[in-house]
C-alpha positions in Angstrom: -27.8 -18.5 -133.0 -25.8 -15.4 -132.5 -24.3 -13.6 -135.5 -20.5 -13.5 -135.6 -18.9 -10.3 -134.7 -17.9 -8.2 -137.8 -14.3 -7.1 -137.7 -13.9 -3.6 -139.0 -10.4 -2.8 -140.0 -9.1 0.7 -139.7 -7.7 2.5 -142.7 -4.1 2.0 -141.4 -4.7 -1.7 -141.0 -6.1 -2.0 -144.5 -3.0 -0.2 -145.9 -0.7 -2.4 -143.8 -2.3 -5.6 -145.2 -2.2 -4.2 -148.7 1.5 -3.5 -148.4 2.4 -6.8 -146.7 0.7 -8.8 -149.5 3.2 -7.5 -151.9 6.5 -7.6 -150.1 8.5 -10.5 -148.5 11.9 -10.5 -146.8 14.6 -13.1 -147.3 18.0 -13.6 -145.8 19.7 -11.8 -148.7 17.1 -9.1 -148.9 15.4 -8.6 -145.6 12.3 -6.5 -144.9 12.9 -3.1 -143.2 9.8 -2.6 -141.1 9.0 0.8 -139.6 6.8 1.5 -136.6 6.3 4.9 -135.1 4.8 6.4 -132.0 4.2 10.0 -131.2 7.7 10.4 -129.7 9.9 7.6 -131.1 10.4 5.5 -134.2 11.4 1.8 -134.3 12.9 -0.2 -137.2 13.6 -3.9 -137.7 15.3 -5.9 -140.4 13.2 -9.1 -140.7 13.8 -12.4 -142.4 10.4 -13.7 -143.2 11.6 -17.2 -144.4 13.2 -18.0 -141.0 10.7 -15.8 -139.1 13.3 -13.9 -137.1 14.5 -10.4 -136.6 18.0 -9.8 -137.8 18.4 -6.3 -136.4 16.2 -4.0 -134.3 16.9 -0.3 -133.5 15.0 2.6 -132.2 15.4 6.3 -131.3 15.6 5.1 -127.7 18.8 3.1 -128.3 22.3 4.0 -127.2 23.4 4.5 -130.8 21.3 7.7 -131.2 21.4 8.8 -127.6 25.1 9.3 -127.8 24.8 11.6 -130.9 23.6 15.2 -130.6 21.2 15.8 -133.5 20.0 19.3 -134.3 16.4 19.5 -135.5 13.2 17.8 -134.9 11.9 14.2 -135.2 12.5 14.1 -138.9 16.2 14.7 -138.4 16.4 12.0 -135.7 14.5 9.6 -138.0 17.0 10.3 -140.8 19.9 9.6 -138.5 18.2 6.3 -137.4 18.1 5.3 -141.1 21.8 5.9 -141.4 22.6 3.9 -138.3 20.4 1.0 -139.6 22.3 1.1 -142.9 25.7 1.0 -141.1 24.6 -1.9 -138.9 23.1 -3.8 -141.9 26.4 -3.4 -143.8 28.3 -4.9 -140.8 26.0 -7.9 -141.2 26.6 -8.2 -144.9 23.2 -6.8 -146.0 23.3 -4.5 -149.1 19.7 -4.4 -150.3 16.4 -4.4 -148.5 12.6 -4.3 -149.0 10.9 -1.3 -147.4 7.8 -2.0 -145.3 6.1 1.2 -144.3 3.5 -0.9 -142.2 0.4 1.1 -143.2 1.9 4.5 -142.6 1.9 7.0 -145.4 5.3 7.5 -147.1 5.6 10.9 -145.7 7.4 12.7 -142.8 9.3 10.5 -140.4 8.8 7.2 -142.4 10.2 8.9 -145.5 13.1 10.3 -143.5 14.0 6.8 -142.3 14.0 5.6 -145.9 16.1 8.5 -147.1 18.6 8.0 -144.3 19.0 4.3 -145.1 19.5 5.2 -148.8 22.2 7.8 -147.8 23.8 5.1 -145.7 24.2 2.9 -148.7 21.2 0.5 -148.6 19.5 -0.3 -151.9 15.7 -0.6 -152.0 
């Protein structure tokens, strides 16, 4: 009999599971999920009860491409947070649950959260 393969989780995956155990998005208060790559950052508003994405934006979208943003990736991430807040308000969403998806609350992830707060979303 062969032994089952052990699955070794990375530190990021462990943090992501720990975060997701505690938070849950609803229609009134969806989950703002953040995913980042080396160049871009992606955000989604997710309703976990229905299992659907309410809103999805990224730094590749036309909303940010039309704006000229001075500074580096942190400034672009902050602007993305503000755009997410505006779009969420249009859909009638005022408060959210922040899902950092295993990333440390630092740098671009923090900038998205600060931008969303400045845009008027409540965490």
